[in-house]
Backbone as CSV, one residue per row, in Angstrom:
resi,resn,N_x,N_y,N_z,CA_x,CA_y,CA_z,C_x,C_y,C_z
1,GLN,0.852,-1.191,0.000,0.000,0.000,0.000,0.885,1.237,0.000
2,VAL,0.477,2.209,-0.804,1.232,3.446,-0.921,0.526,4.523,-0.121
3,GLN,1.216,5.195,0.766,0.622,6.244,1.591,1.206,7.588,1.204
4,PRO,0.460,8.386,0.454,0.978,9.697,0.074,0.818,10.730,1.193
5,VAL,1.763,11.647,1.278,1.741,12.716,2.268,1.962,14.045,1.550
6,GLU,0.994,14.965,1.704,1.090,16.268,1.046,1.750,17.299,1.963
7,SER,2.347,18.304,1.331,2.881,19.448,2.062,2.926,20.650,1.130
8,GLY,3.101,21.823,1.722,3.286,23.030,0.922,2.091,23.950,0.833
9,GLY,0.984,23.595,1.454,-0.172,24.479,1.424,0.050,25.717,2.275
10,GLY,-0.864,26.663,2.155,-0.750,27.882,2.947,-1.668,28.962,2.445
11,LEU,-1.408,30.179,2.912,-2.196,31.348,2.543,-1.397,32.200,1.569
12,VAL,-2.023,32.601,0.476,-1.346,33.415,-0.527,-2.342,34.413,-1.101
13,GLN,-1.838,35.551,-1.554,-2.716,36.536,-2.184,-3.009,36.152,-3.624
14,ALA,-4.125,36.620,-4.119,-4.483,36.375,-5.512,-3.356,36.847,-6.430
15,GLY,-3.066,36.025,-7.416,-1.960,36.315,-8.327,-0.648,35.695,-7.902
16,GLY,-0.589,35.181,-6.691,0.623,34.584,-6.176,0.794,33.130,-6.588
17,SER,1.827,32.502,-6.023,2.165,31.126,-6.372,2.391,30.291,-5.128
18,LEU,2.149,29.006,-5.269,2.468,28.019,-4.247,2.915,26.756,-4.943
19,LYS,3.746,25.972,-4.250,4.164,24.681,-4.795,3.846,23.604,-3.768
20,LEU,2.996,22.683,-4.150,2.646,21.565,-3.301,3.537,20.376,-3.619
21,SER,3.822,19.593,-2.594,4.604,18.375,-2.760,3.810,17.195,-2.241
22,CYS,4.054,16.050,-2.846,3.429,14.816,-2.394,4.481,13.729,-2.425
23,ALA,4.724,13.128,-1.280,5.688,12.042,-1.176,4.944,10.741,-0.924
24,ALA,5.266,9.719,-1.720,4.625,8.417,-1.591,5.621,7.434,-1.007
25,SER,5.165,6.654,-0.038,6.073,5.756,0.660,6.400,4.507,-0.144
26,GLY,5.548,4.152,-1.075,5.794,2.978,-1.892,6.168,3.360,-3.301
27,TRP,6.380,2.409,-4.145,6.775,2.720,-5.522,6.061,1.854,-6.546
28,SER,4.949,1.229,-6.145,4.221,0.365,-7.062,3.086,1.082,-7.771
29,ALA,3.211,2.387,-7.925,2.133,3.173,-8.502,2.304,3.337,-10.013
30,SER,1.200,3.458,-10.698,1.227,3.759,-12.129,1.208,5.259,-12.372
31,GLY,0.848,6.025,-11.346,0.845,7.475,-11.483,0.264,8.121,-10.245
32,MET,0.292,9.429,-10.231,-0.231,10.175,-9.096,-1.039,11.358,-9.593
33,GLY,-1.994,11.765,-8.771,-2.838,12.880,-9.161,-3.124,13.808,-8.011
34,TRP,-3.602,14.989,-8.348,-4.049,15.978,-7.378,-5.526,16.247,-7.587
35,PHE,-6.241,16.279,-6.481,-7.636,16.669,-6.466,-7.798,17.794,-5.452
36,ARG,-8.928,18.469,-5.488,-9.186,19.498,-4.492,-10.655,19.528,-4.131
37,GLN,-10.912,20.011,-2.919,-12.286,20.116,-2.460,-12.478,21.425,-1.726
38,ALA,-13.331,22.276,-2.282,-13.677,23.545,-1.656,-14.832,23.332,-0.684
39,PRO,-14.992,24.205,0.284,-16.086,24.057,1.249,-17.442,23.962,0.553
40,GLY,-18.212,22.940,0.910,-19.546,22.774,0.355,-19.585,22.238,-1.060
41,GLU,-18.406,21.902,-1.599,-18.340,21.422,-2.968,-17.848,19.976,-3.009
42,ALA,-18.093,19.326,-4.129,-17.578,17.984,-4.328,-16.084,18.054,-4.657
43,ARG,-15.397,16.974,-4.356,-13.971,16.922,-4.707,-13.844,16.869,-6.233
44,GLU,-12.854,17.612,-6.760,-12.683,17.664,-8.206,-11.234,17.410,-8.591
45,PHE,-11.068,16.915,-9.793,-9.748,16.607,-10.349,-9.006,17.897,-10.674
46,VAL,-7.692,17.876,-10.438,-6.853,19.021,-10.777,-5.824,18.633,-11.842
47,ALA,-5.012,17.617,-11.545,-3.951,17.238,-12.475,-3.469,15.833,-12.136
48,ALA,-2.823,15.178,-13.095,-2.264,13.852,-12.879,-1.042,13.659,-13.762
49,ILE,-0.176,12.751,-13.334,1.034,12.456,-14.089,1.334,10.974,-13.964
50,ASN,1.805,10.369,-15.070,2.115,8.951,-14.984,3.500,8.762,-14.365
51,TRP,3.864,7.493,-14.095,5.061,7.261,-13.293,6.353,7.632,-14.012
52,SER,6.328,7.606,-15.344,7.517,8.018,-16.077,7.604,9.530,-16.194
53,GLY,6.494,10.217,-15.963,6.461,11.657,-16.126,6.182,12.110,-17.540
54,ALA,5.973,11.175,-18.441,5.809,11.521,-19.853,4.388,11.951,-20.198
55,VAL,3.414,11.578,-19.371,2.014,11.873,-19.665,1.413,12.660,-18.505
56,THR,0.768,13.766,-18.848,0.112,14.581,-17.827,-1.320,14.910,-18.252
57,TYR,-2.152,15.153,-17.275,-3.542,15.546,-17.500,-3.839,16.750,-16.605
58,TYR,-4.670,17.653,-17.109,-5.055,18.827,-16.337,-6.540,19.114,-16.492
59,ALA,-7.135,19.631,-15.426,-8.482,20.173,-15.537,-8.412,21.476,-16.333
60,ASP,-9.451,21.758,-17.081,-9.463,22.971,-17.903,-9.273,24.225,-17.054
61,SER,-9.780,24.202,-15.845,-9.737,25.397,-14.997,-8.331,25.756,-14.530
62,VAL,-7.386,24.810,-14.629,-6.031,25.087,-14.140,-4.975,24.918,-15.220
63,LYS,-5.355,24.514,-16.399,-4.427,24.064,-17.432,-3.309,25.054,-17.729
64,ASP,-3.604,26.312,-17.767,-2.588,27.306,-18.148,-1.895,27.929,-16.948
65,ARG,-2.241,27.460,-15.737,-1.691,28.089,-14.533,-0.940,27.111,-13.637
66,PHE,-1.338,25.844,-13.661,-0.731,24.839,-12.797,0.149,23.906,-13.621
67,SER,1.164,23.353,-12.950,2.045,22.402,-13.624,2.381,21.261,-12.670
68,ILE,2.178,20.026,-13.132,2.488,18.856,-12.329,3.800,18.258,-12.833
69,SER,4.629,17.787,-11.902,5.918,17.228,-12.300,6.350,16.151,-11.316
70,ARG,7.328,15.353,-11.746,7.867,14.286,-10.915,9.201,14.717,-10.335
71,GLY,9.480,14.243,-9.126,10.783,14.473,-8.549,11.793,13.500,-9.128
72,ASN,13.063,13.761,-8.943,14.103,12.889,-9.479,14.023,11.500,-8.895
73,GLY,13.611,11.389,-7.657,13.509,10.097,-7.005,12.281,9.316,-7.407
74,LYS,11.371,9.933,-8.175,10.160,9.319,-8.705,9.153,8.905,-7.652
75,ASN,9.400,9.166,-6.378,8.356,8.921,-5.388,7.821,10.226,-4.842
76,THR,8.097,11.314,-5.539,7.601,12.630,-5.158,6.998,13.314,-6.379
77,VAL,5.852,13.934,-6.167,5.189,14.673,-7.228,4.934,16.090,-6.738
78,TYR,5.084,17.049,-7.633,4.895,18.446,-7.285,3.733,19.032,-8.081
79,LEU,3.097,20.023,-7.487,2.079,20.800,-8.198,2.444,22.270,-8.039
80,GLN,2.968,22.850,-9.101,3.303,24.264,-9.111,2.061,25.044,-9.509
81,MET,1.621,25.924,-8.637,0.389,26.680,-8.866,0.731,28.162,-8.994
82,ASN,0.495,28.713,-10.173,0.764,30.115,-10.455,-0.537,30.865,-10.723
83,SER,-0.463,32.173,-10.645,-1.624,33.040,-10.922,-2.852,32.566,-10.152
84,LEU,-2.663,32.320,-8.878,-3.739,31.763,-8.059,-4.905,32.726,-7.925
85,LYS,-6.093,32.156,-7.873,-7.334,32.901,-7.763,-8.060,32.491,-6.486
86,PRO,-8.917,33.364,-5.961,-9.675,32.975,-4.762,-10.457,31.678,-4.947
87,GLU,-10.909,31.407,-6.160,-11.661,30.169,-6.409,-10.781,28.926,-6.390
88,ASP,-9.469,29.094,-6.274,-8.577,27.948,-6.101,-8.501,27.515,-4.643
89,THR,-9.112,28.278,-3.754,-9.116,27.930,-2.338,-9.800,26.592,-2.116
90,ALA,-9.089,25.667,-1.481,-9.605,24.321,-1.274,-8.593,23.521,-0.460
91,VAL,-9.020,22.360,-0.033,-8.086,21.360,0.481,-7.627,20.545,-0.720
92,TYR,-6.317,20.447,-0.877,-5.732,19.737,-2.006,-5.262,18.362,-1.544
93,TYR,-5.688,17.336,-2.274,-5.380,15.959,-1.950,-4.495,15.343,-3.023
94,CYS,-3.525,14.576,-2.566,-2.699,13.781,-3.458,-3.241,12.353,-3.457
95,ALA,-3.223,11.718,-4.602,-3.726,10.359,-4.711,-2.811,9.538,-5.603
96,VAL,-2.721,8.256,-5.278,-1.844,7.345,-6.018,-2.689,6.330,-6.774
97,ALA,-2.373,6.135,-8.032,-3.034,5.143,-8.860,-2.129,3.934,-9.000
98,THR,-2.635,2.757,-8.662,-1.835,1.543,-8.750,-2.403,0.528,-9.739
99,GLY,-3.564,0.811,-10.308,-4.238,-0.188,-11.129,-4.016,-0.061,-12.619
100,GLY,-3.095,0.815,-13.028,-2.808,0.942,-14.449,-3.605,2.022,-15.148
101,GLN,-4.674,2.507,-14.523,-5.450,3.582,-15.105,-5.047,4.907,-14.469
102,LEU,-5.179,5.967,-15.226,-4.839,7.288,-14.731,-5.685,8.314,-15.444
103,GLY,-6.303,9.214,-14.688,-7.138,10.209,-15.323,-7.872,11.036,-14.295
104,PRO,-9.015,11.601,-14.661,-9.726,12.543,-13.797,-10.735,11.930,-12.834
105,ASP,-10.872,10.614,-12.846,-11.910,9.981,-12.036,-11.347,9.414,-10.740
106,GLU,-12.048,9.638,-9.641,-11.554,9.189,-8.339,-11.382,7.679,-8.255
107,TYR,-12.195,6.913,-8.967,-12.109,5.455,-8.868,-10.781,4.917,-9.413
108,GLN,-10.067,5.734,-10.167,-8.791,5.316,-10.736,-7.647,5.380,-9.715
109,TYR,-7.930,5.891,-8.530,-6.912,6.087,-7.516,-7.215,5.236,-6.285
110,ASP,-6.157,4.701,-5.702,-6.327,3.722,-4.634,-5.970,4.253,-3.253
111,ASP,-5.028,5.138,-3.180,-4.550,5.634,-1.895,-4.555,7.157,-1.906
112,TRP,-5.023,7.717,-0.817,-5.215,9.160,-0.721,-4.493,9.731,0.494
113,GLY,-3.968,10.934,0.334,-3.382,11.636,1.454,-4.443,12.335,2.288
114,GLN,-3.991,12.985,3.360,-4.901,13.665,4.274,-5.290,15.059,3.788
115,GLY,-4.564,15.590,2.845,-4.895,16.893,2.288,-4.092,18.017,2.903
116,THR,-3.936,19.085,2.129,-3.271,20.288,2.607,-4.099,21.494,2.170
117,GLN,-4.284,22.442,3.080,-5.159,23.580,2.819,-4.432,24.644,1.998
118,VAL,-5.092,25.102,0.946,-4.616,26.238,0.157,-5.692,27.319,0.232
119,THR,-5.302,28.488,0.683,-6.236,29.605,0.788,-5.696,30.790,-0.004
120,VAL,-6.501,31.284,-0.934,-6.108,32.413,-1.771,-6.990,33.608,-1.410
121,SER,-6.369,34.658,-0.923,-7.131,35.843,-0.521,-7.224,36.829,-1.680
122,SER,-8.334,37.544,-1.717,-8.547,38.512,-2.806,-7.975,39.876,-2.474
């Protein structure tokens, strides 16, 4: 079982940047993804990357502002968030996919982190 741990959340002004990190304790994953959940809203897909780093997916709402990448050790994934907006405020979750599928659907992911809060002030 892979247990991801997120870090890097915080408070930032609109237009600012944050970089989230996710470290996975195992290495049997096919890829990793980021989701987020705003208060009163359903959890939504943000971005995903396969284990080689060659394939990435993004939600339309973040495509031109966020960037997902792999660490050199391949058990760490980063989410660089630029031009942040108040509507990006949410708890951000890292998730690991081990079943060979990777994409925007929660069922494709097997292990989830506890989340890290990102708050963007206007």
